[in-house]
C-alpha positions as CSV (number, residue, x, y, z in Angstrom):
1,X,119.5,237.9,106.7
2,X,118.6,241.5,107.5
3,X,116.9,242.5,110.8
4,X,114.5,245.2,112.2
5,X,116.7,247.6,114.2
6,X,115.9,249.4,117.4
7,X,119.4,250.0,118.9
8,X,120.8,252.8,116.7
9,X,121.6,254.0,113.2
10,X,120.4,251.6,110.5
11,X,122.0,250.5,107.2
12,X,120.3,248.8,104.2
13,X,123.0,246.2,104.3
14,X,122.0,244.9,107.7
15,X,118.5,246.2,108.3
16,X,115.1,246.6,106.8
17,X,114.8,250.4,106.2
18,X,112.4,253.2,105.3
19,X,114.5,255.2,102.9
20,X,112.6,258.5,103.3
21,X,113.4,259.6,99.7
22,X,111.1,262.6,99.7
23,X,112.4,263.9,103.0
24,X,116.0,263.4,101.9
25,X,115.4,265.2,98.7
26,X,113.8,268.1,100.6
27,X,116.8,268.3,103.0
28,X,119.4,268.1,100.2
29,X,117.7,270.9,98.3
30,X,117.8,273.1,101.4
31,X,121.5,272.4,101.9
32,X,122.2,273.3,98.3
33,X,120.4,276.6,98.9
34,X,122.8,277.3,101.8
35,X,120.1,277.1,104.6
36,X,121.0,276.7,108.2
37,X,118.7,273.9,109.3
38,X,117.5,272.8,112.7
39,X,115.7,269.6,113.6
40,X,114.8,269.0,117.2
41,X,112.8,265.8,117.5
42,X,112.3,263.1,120.2
43,X,114.9,260.4,120.6
44,X,114.7,257.3,118.5
45,X,112.9,258.8,115.6
46,X,115.8,258.1,113.1
47,X,117.4,261.5,113.1
48,X,121.0,260.3,113.0
49,X,120.4,257.8,110.3
50,X,118.5,260.3,108.2
51,X,121.2,262.9,108.2
52,X,123.9,260.4,107.4
53,X,121.9,259.3,104.4
54,X,121.2,262.8,103.4
55,X,124.8,263.8,103.4
56,X,125.7,260.6,101.4
57,X,123.1,261.6,98.9
58,X,124.4,265.2,98.7
59,X,128.1,264.3,98.3
60,X,127.2,261.5,95.9
61,X,125.6,264.1,93.6
62,X,128.5,266.6,93.6
63,X,132.0,266.5,95.1
64,X,131.9,270.2,95.6
65,X,130.3,269.6,99.0
66,X,132.7,269.0,101.9
67,X,130.8,267.4,104.8
68,X,131.9,267.5,108.4
69,X,129.8,265.5,110.8
70,X,130.0,266.3,114.6
71,X,128.4,264.9,117.7
72,X,128.1,266.9,120.9
73,X,126.8,264.1,123.1
74,X,130.0,263.7,125.1
75,X,130.5,267.4,125.8
76,X,127.6,268.1,128.2
77,X,129.7,268.1,131.4
78,X,133.0,269.5,130.2
79,X,134.2,273.1,130.6
80,X,133.9,275.6,127.8
81,X,137.6,275.6,127.1
82,X,137.7,271.8,127.0
83,X,134.7,271.8,124.7
84,X,136.5,273.9,122.1
85,X,139.7,271.8,122.4
86,X,137.7,268.5,121.9
87,X,135.7,270.2,119.1
88,X,138.9,271.0,117.2
89,X,140.1,267.4,117.5
90,X,136.8,266.1,116.1
91,X,136.8,268.6,113.3
92,X,140.3,267.7,112.3
93,X,139.5,264.0,112.4
94,X,136.5,264.6,110.1
95,X,138.5,266.6,107.6
96,X,141.1,263.8,107.4
97,X,138.3,261.2,107.0
98,X,136.8,263.1,104.1
99,X,140.1,263.1,102.2
100,X,140.6,259.4,103.0
101,X,137.2,258.5,101.6
102,X,138.1,260.5,98.4
103,X,141.4,258.7,98.2
104,X,143.2,262.0,98.4
105,X,146.1,263.4,100.4
106,X,145.9,266.6,102.4
107,X,147.8,269.4,100.9
108,X,150.9,270.7,102.7
109,X,149.1,274.0,103.3
110,X,146.1,272.2,104.9
111,X,148.3,269.9,107.0
112,X,150.4,272.8,108.3
113,X,147.2,274.8,109.0
114,X,145.7,271.9,111.0
115,X,148.9,271.3,112.9
116,X,149.4,274.9,114.0
117,X,145.8,276.1,114.7
118,X,144.1,276.2,118.0
119,X,140.4,276.7,118.8
120,X,140.0,278.2,122.2
121,X,136.6,280.0,122.0
122,X,133.8,280.8,119.6
123,X,135.7,283.6,117.9
124,X,138.6,281.4,117.2
125,X,136.1,278.8,115.8
126,X,134.8,281.3,113.3
127,X,138.4,282.3,112.3
128,X,139.2,278.6,111.8
129,X,136.4,278.1,109.3
130,X,137.1,281.3,107.5
131,X,140.7,280.1,106.9
132,X,139.7,276.5,106.2
133,X,137.3,277.7,103.5
134,X,140.1,279.7,101.8
135,X,142.4,276.6,101.8
136,X,139.7,274.3,100.4
137,X,139.0,276.9,97.7
138,X,136.0,275.8,95.7
139,X,134.7,273.4,98.3
140,X,131.4,274.2,100.1
141,X,131.6,273.2,103.7
142,X,128.6,271.5,105.1
143,X,128.4,270.8,108.9
144,X,126.0,268.5,110.7
145,X,126.0,268.6,114.5
146,X,124.2,265.7,116.1
147,X,123.1,265.7,119.7
148,X,123.5,269.5,119.8
149,X,121.8,269.8,123.2
150,X,124.9,268.2,124.7
151,X,126.8,271.5,124.2
152,X,128.0,272.9,127.6
153,X,125.5,275.4,128.9
154,X,128.0,278.2,129.2
155,X,129.0,277.8,125.6
156,X,125.6,277.9,124.0
157,X,125.0,281.6,123.5
158,X,128.4,282.6,122.2
159,X,128.6,279.5,119.9
160,X,125.2,280.4,118.3
161,X,126.3,284.0,117.9
162,X,129.3,283.0,115.9
163,X,127.2,280.7,113.7
164,X,124.8,283.6,113.1
165,X,127.6,285.9,112.1
166,X,128.9,283.4,109.6
167,X,125.4,282.9,108.2
168,X,124.9,286.7,107.7
169,X,128.1,287.0,105.7
170,X,128.1,287.1,101.9
171,X,126.4,283.8,100.8
172,X,128.8,283.5,97.9
173,X,131.9,283.5,100.2
174,X,130.4,282.2,103.4
175,X,132.9,279.8,105.1
176,X,130.1,277.4,106.2
177,X,127.8,277.0,103.3
178,X,125.1,275.1,105.1
179,X,124.6,273.9,108.7
180,X,122.4,271.2,110.2
181,X,121.7,271.1,114.0
182,X,120.2,267.9,115.3
183,X,118.9,267.4,118.9
184,X,116.0,266.9,121.3
185,X,115.7,270.3,122.9
186,X,114.9,273.4,120.8
187,X,117.2,276.4,120.4
188,X,114.9,278.4,122.7
189,X,115.1,275.7,125.4
190,X,118.9,275.7,125.1
191,X,119.1,279.4,125.5
192,X,119.2,279.2,129.3
193,X,119.8,282.8,130.0
194,X,116.5,283.7,128.4
195,X,118.0,286.4,126.3
196,X,116.9,287.0,122.7
197,X,117.9,284.0,120.7
198,X,121.1,284.7,118.7
199,X,120.1,282.0,116.3
200,X,117.0,283.4,114.7
201,X,118.0,282.5,111.2
202,X,117.3,278.8,111.3
203,X,115.2,276.9,108.7
204,X,113.2,274.3,110.7
205,X,113.0,270.9,109.2
206,X,110.4,268.4,110.4
207,X,111.3,264.7,110.3
208,X,107.9,263.0,110.7
209,X,107.0,259.6,111.9
210,X,106.6,256.8,109.2
211,X,103.5,257.1,107.1
212,X,101.3,254.0,106.5
213,X,102.8,253.6,103.1
214,X,106.4,253.7,104.6
215,X,105.4,251.0,107.1
216,X,104.1,248.9,104.2
217,X,107.5,249.5,102.4
218,X,109.3,248.3,105.5
219,X,107.4,245.0,105.8
220,X,107.4,244.4,102.1
221,X,111.2,244.1,102.3
222,X,110.9,241.5,105.0
223,X,108.2,239.5,103.2
224,X,110.1,239.5,99.9
225,X,113.4,238.5,101.6
226,X,112.1,235.9,104.0
227,X,108.9,234.7,102.3
228,X,106.9,235.2,105.4
229,X,103.5,236.7,104.6
230,X,101.8,239.3,106.7
231,X,98.1,240.3,106.3
232,X,97.5,243.9,105.3
233,X,95.3,244.5,108.5
234,X,98.3,243.6,110.7
235,X,100.5,246.3,109.0
236,X,97.7,248.8,109.3
237,X,97.3,248.0,113.0
238,X,101.0,248.4,113.6
239,X,100.9,251.9,112.1
240,X,97.7,252.8,113.9
241,X,98.9,251.8,117.4
242,X,102.4,253.3,117.0
243,X,101.4,256.4,114.9
244,X,104.4,255.4,112.8
245,X,106.9,256.1,115.6
246,X,110.1,254.5,114.1
247,X,111.3,252.7,117.3
248,X,107.8,251.3,118.1
249,X,107.2,250.1,114.6
250,X,110.5,248.3,114.5
251,X,110.1,246.9,118.0
252,X,106.7,245.4,117.1
253,X,108.3,244.0,114.0
254,X,111.0,242.3,116.1
255,X,108.5,240.7,118.4
256,X,106.2,239.6,115.5
257,X,108.9,238.2,113.2
258,X,111.4,236.8,115.6
259,X,110.4,236.6,119.3
260,X,107.0,234.9,118.9
261,X,108.7,232.0,117.0
262,X,105.9,231.8,114.5
263,X,106.9,229.5,111.6
264,X,107.6,231.2,108.3
265,X,105.0,229.0,106.7
266,X,102.3,230.6,108.9
267,X,100.9,233.9,107.7
268,X,101.1,236.6,110.4
269,X,97.6,237.6,111.3
270,X,95.7,239.8,113.8
271,X,95.9,237.2,116.6
272,X,99.7,237.4,116.3
273,X,99.6,241.2,116.3
274,X,97.6,241.0,119.6
275,X,100.3,238.9,121.2
276,X,103.1,241.2,120.0
277,X,101.2,244.3,121.0
278,X,100.4,243.0,124.5
279,X,104.1,242.1,125.0
280,X,105.1,245.6,124.0
281,X,102.6,247.2,126.4
282,X,104.1,245.2,129.3
283,X,107.8,245.3,128.6
284,X,110.4,248.0,129.4
285,X,112.6,249.2,126.5
286,X,114.7,252.3,125.9
287,X,111.9,254.1,124.2
288,X,109.4,253.5,127.0
289,X,112.1,254.3,129.6
290,X,112.5,257.7,127.9
291,X,108.8,258.2,128.0
292,X,108.4,257.3,131.7
293,X,111.4,259.3,132.7
294,X,110.1,262.4,130.8
295,X,106.5,262.3,132.1
296,X,107.9,262.1,135.7
297,X,110.1,265.1,135.4
298,X,107.4,267.5,136.5
299,X,104.4,266.7,138.7
300,X,102.4,269.0,136.6
301,X,102.6,266.7,133.6
302,X,100.1,264.2,135.1
303,X,97.4,266.8,135.3
304,X,98.0,268.0,131.8
305,X,98.1,264.6,130.2
306,X,95.0,263.3,132.1
307,X,93.1,266.5,131.2
308,X,93.9,265.9,127.5
309,X,92.6,262.3,127.6
310,X,89.7,262.9,130.0
311,X,87.9,266.1,128.8
312,X,86.3,266.9,125.5
313,X,87.2,270.6,126.1
314,X,90.9,269.5,126.2
315,X,93.9,271.9,126.4
316,X,94.8,274.3,123.6
317,X,98.1,273.6,121.9
318,X,100.4,276.5,122.9
319,X,104.2,276.2,122.5
320,X,104.6,279.4,124.5
321,X,103.6,277.4,127.5
322,X,106.8,275.7,128.8
323,X,105.1,272.5,130.0
324,X,103.3,272.0,126.6
325,X,106.5,272.8,124.8
326,X,108.5,270.3,126.8
327,X,105.9,267.5,126.4
328,X,105.9,268.2,122.6
329,X,109.7,268.1,122.6
330,X,109.6,264.6,124.2
331,X,107.3,263.4,121.5
332,X,104.4,262.8,123.9
333,X,101.8,265.2,122.7
334,X,101.2,267.0,119.4
335,X,98.8,269.5,117.9
336,X,95.6,268.1,116.7
337,X,93.7,269.2,113.6
338,X,91.5,271.4,115.9
339,X,94.4,273.1,117.5
340,X,94.1,271.1,120.7
341,X,96.7,268.9,122.4
342,X,96.6,265.2,121.7
343,X,98.5,262.2,122.9
344,X,100.6,261.1,119.9
345,X,99.9,257.4,119.9
346,X,97.8,254.7,121.8
347,X,100.9,252.9,123.1
348,X,102.1,256.0,124.9
349,X,98.6,256.6,126.2
350,X,98.5,253.1,127.7
351,X,101.9,253.4,129.3
352,X,101.0,256.9,130.7
353,X,98.0,255.3,132.4
354,X,100.2,252.5,133.8
355,X,102.8,255.0,135.0
356,X,100.4,257.2,136.9
357,X,98.0,254.7,138.4
358,X,99.0,253.8,142.0
359,X,100.6,250.4,142.5
360,X,98.3,249.8,145.5
361,X,95.1,251.9,145.8
362,X,94.1,250.4,149.2
363,X,90.7,249.3,147.9
364,X,91.6,246.1,146.1
365,X,90.1,243.9,148.8
366,X,86.7,245.7,148.4
367,X,86.1,245.0,144.8
368,X,83.5,242.4,145.8
369,X,80.7,242.7,148.4
370,X,80.8,240.4,151.4
371,X,77.2,239.6,150.6
372,X,77.9,238.0,147.2
373,X,81.4,236.5,148.0
374,X,82.1,236.8,144.3
375,X,85.5,236.7,142.6
376,X,86.6,237.8,139.1
377,X,86.2,234.3,137.9
378,X,82.5,234.5,138.6
379,X,82.2,236.9,135.6
380,X,83.1,234.2,133.1
381,X,80.4,232.0,131.6
382,X,80.8,228.2,131.5
383,X,81.8,228.7,127.9
384,X,84.5,231.1,128.9
385,X,82.9,234.3,127.7
386,X,83.1,237.5,129.8
387,X,79.9,238.7,131.4
388,X,80.8,242.4,130.9
389,X,77.6,243.9,132.2
390,X,77.7,242.2,135.6
391,X,81.4,242.9,135.8
392,X,80.8,246.7,135.3
393,X,77.7,246.7,137.5
394,X,80.0,245.4,140.2
395,X,82.5,248.1,139.5
396,X,79.7,250.7,139.9
397,X,78.7,249.1,143.2
398,X,82.4,249.1,144.3
399,X,82.7,252.8,143.7
400,X,79.5,253.4,145.8
401,X,80.7,251.2,148.6
402,X,84.1,253.0,148.6
403,X,82.5,256.4,149.1
404,X,84.8,259.0,150.7
405,X,87.6,256.5,150.8
406,X,88.3,257.3,147.2
407,X,89.9,260.5,148.5
408,X,92.5,258.3,150.3
409,X,93.9,256.7,147.2
410,X,97.6,257.6,147.4
411,X,99.3,260.1,145.1
412,X,96.3,260.4,142.8
413,X,94.6,263.6,141.7
414,X,90.9,263.1,142.8
415,X,89.7,264.4,139.5
416,X,91.0,261.2,137.7
417,X,90.7,258.6,140.5
418,X,87.7,257.0,138.7
419,X,89.6,256.3,135.5
420,X,92.6,255.0,137.4
421,X,90.4,252.6,139.5
422,X,88.5,251.4,136.4
423,X,91.8,250.8,134.5
424,X,93.3,248.9,137.4
425,X,90.1,246.9,138.0
426,X,89.8,245.8,134.4
427,X,93.5,245.2,134.0
428,X,93.5,242.9,137.1
429,X,90.5,241.0,135.7
430,X,91.9,240.6,132.2
431,X,95.3,239.4,133.4
432,X,93.5,236.8,135.6
433,X,91.4,235.4,132.8
434,X,94.5,235.6,130.4
435,X,92.9,238.1,128.1
436,X,94.4,241.2,126.5
437,X,93.5,244.8,127.1
438,X,94.8,248.0,125.5
439,X,93.8,251.6,125.0
440,X,92.4,252.9,121.7
441,X,92.8,256.6,121.2
442,X,90.3,257.7,118.6
443,X,90.7,261.4,118.7
444,X,93.9,261.6,120.9
445,X,91.9,263.4,123.6
446,X,88.6,263.6,125.5
447,X,88.0,259.8,125.9
448,X,89.6,256.5,126.6
449,X,88.4,253.4,124.8
450,X,89.5,250.2,126.4
451,X,89.5,247.2,124.1
452,X,89.4,243.8,125.8
453,X,90.2,240.7,123.8
454,X,89.3,237.3,125.2
455,X,88.5,234.0,123.6
456,X,88.3,235.6,120.1
457,X,85.7,238.2,121.3
458,X,86.0,241.9,121.6
459,X,84.6,243.9,124.5
460,X,84.7,247.7,124.3
461,X,84.5,250.2,127.2
462,X,84.6,253.9,126.7
463,X,85.2,256.2,129.7
464,X,85.0,260.0,130.2
465,X,84.4,262.6,132.8
466,X,81.0,264.3,133.0
467,X,81.0,267.6,131.1
468,X,77.3,268.1,130.7
469,X,74.3,266.4,129.0
470,X,75.4,267.3,125.5
471,X,78.8,265.8,125.8
472,X,77.3,262.7,127.5
473,X,74.9,262.1,124.6
474,X,77.7,262.8,122.0
475,X,79.8,260.1,123.7
476,X,77.2,257.5,122.9
477,X,77.4,258.4,119.2
478,X,81.2,258.3,119.3
479,X,81.1,254.8,120.9
480,X,78.5,253.6,118.3
481,X,80.8,254.7,115.5
482,X,83.8,252.9,117.1
483,X,81.8,249.7,117.6
484,X,81.0,249.6,113.9
485,X,84.7,250.1,113.1
486,X,85.6,247.2,115.3
487,X,82.8,244.9,114.2
488,X,81.3,244.7,117.7
489,X,77.6,244.7,118.4
490,X,77.6,246.1,122.0
491,X,79.6,248.5,124.0
492,X,79.9,250.0,127.5
493,X,80.0,253.7,128.4
494,X,81.2,254.9,131.8
495,X,81.1,258.6,132.8
496,X,82.5,259.7,136.1
497,X,80.5,262.5,137.7
498,X,82.5,264.9,140.0
499,X,79.7,267.4,140.5
500,X,78.7,268.4,144.1
501,X,75.3,267.0,143.4
502,X,75.9,264.1,141.0
503,X,73.0,262.1,139.5
504,X,73.7,258.4,139.2
505,X,72.4,256.7,136.1
506,X,72.4,253.3,134.4
507,X,70.7,252.9,131.1
508,X,70.7,250.5,128.2
509,X,69.9,251.8,124.7
510,X,70.1,250.8,121.1
511,X,72.0,253.1,118.8
512,X,72.2,252.2,115.1
513,X,71.3,248.6,116.0
514,X,74.1,248.5,118.6
515,X,73.5,247.9,122.2
516,X,75.1,250.5,124.5
517,X,75.1,250.1,128.3
518,X,75.8,253.5,130.0
519,X,76.8,254.3,133.5
520,X,77.0,257.7,135.2
521,X,79.0,257.1,138.4
522,X,79.2,259.7,141.1
523,X,82.7,260.2,142.5
524,X,82.6,261.7,146.0
525,X,84.8,264.8,146.5
526,X,84.5,265.5,150.2
527,X,84.5,263.4,153.3
528,X,81.1,263.5,155.2
529,X,82.3,265.9,157.9
530,X,83.2,268.5,155.3
531,X,80.0,268.2,153.3
532,X,77.2,270.7,153.7
């Protein structure tokens, strides 16, 4: 039986796959046209698998194409001279492999050439391919370089200059007909000396995340092969919460179809999705490890990411800014339809919040007033339903009691301390009552919608930072729209006010027959001795 794969390249023999027929057709057409193609996309988006399939499709159509597949991952820490020596050995091996697959013998001329040639630098590399093209006569050499950003730093510029010179030669006699460069970092990011890029002739190719239709295609294979039914809303939820990111789609599929041990006779429904989703939000895996490692690379990332999700005004998407360019390269943010930065998917948003919130904020023991002697369990009814309004009323009182001590929460930008404290407060409560909580990202920026599931009921809390009366009122309409989508009849709206003269507010209103409880909660910005 086939499986959902998260550990590397996939094959239709062993795995359920998204065949990406349109994307492969697009890529093959560019290769036939002699394009020099680059794709720099986040890890675990299926780049390696895609290019292998594309080359197979190309050579299956016409044996005139001679493919050489290379991988630079191991080269990062070797010297430039060793790089070219190892590169020669890999190229020779690939040439021999192509002849083996075609059940052909190398000619004496080609054998002698490979035996006597050396590649010691970028110029020798160009001469090598010029001579190889003559020996192969009517063959069109196609090269795919995977993990290109593993190339030694001191070899990047000269290597790219040689490729550029080859590209600018006569297209009819060009020794490398087409080239594909695959990696995480862009050419500009690899050009460490900041000189004008020598590789300004590339044709950029975008390998997108899975569409909803492709996710349906993936699960249709499983259902047909195993006979295990999945409701359409589960598949839609998987796509929505992963934004089609290939690793996350397949990881959720693994949990749902295997690790939850749900009998094949039971249809997979939304309650099963919730279990799988919660497990994914709490586990560590290679994709999440990459995410966390990348957002910790630069202390500035926290401010950028929290600004994106906290303010309607947002941050303009500008790849000329190195920080935005880097976060985009890592697959963490993308450009929204309005030209602003957005977090790419709700799962990343949730894990970003978990990463940046302090492990201990120093205020946990003050969640409840000494006068009430309450605990989190006091906010459950005798029927096991959450009393959300008293729970959030208490959070408001907690922030008031904490006062200037909010400034002492460790390693936390004060601008976002309110969101961190709310997230931690509700997360602790939900875990205690054995519920589930996750973030919904409706627009990818400007708001956080916390969806709490407990005893088959939904509780929705939206949180923002105060940006004026117009944005405050607009947030209520946004929440009402979201409540309708989720089939809920009430919601909670929390706005943190960082102004020097904040105005606390609590109000309950009806919007489109939906009950919305709103809080404007002042967050103190100065200790009393510093206040005017």
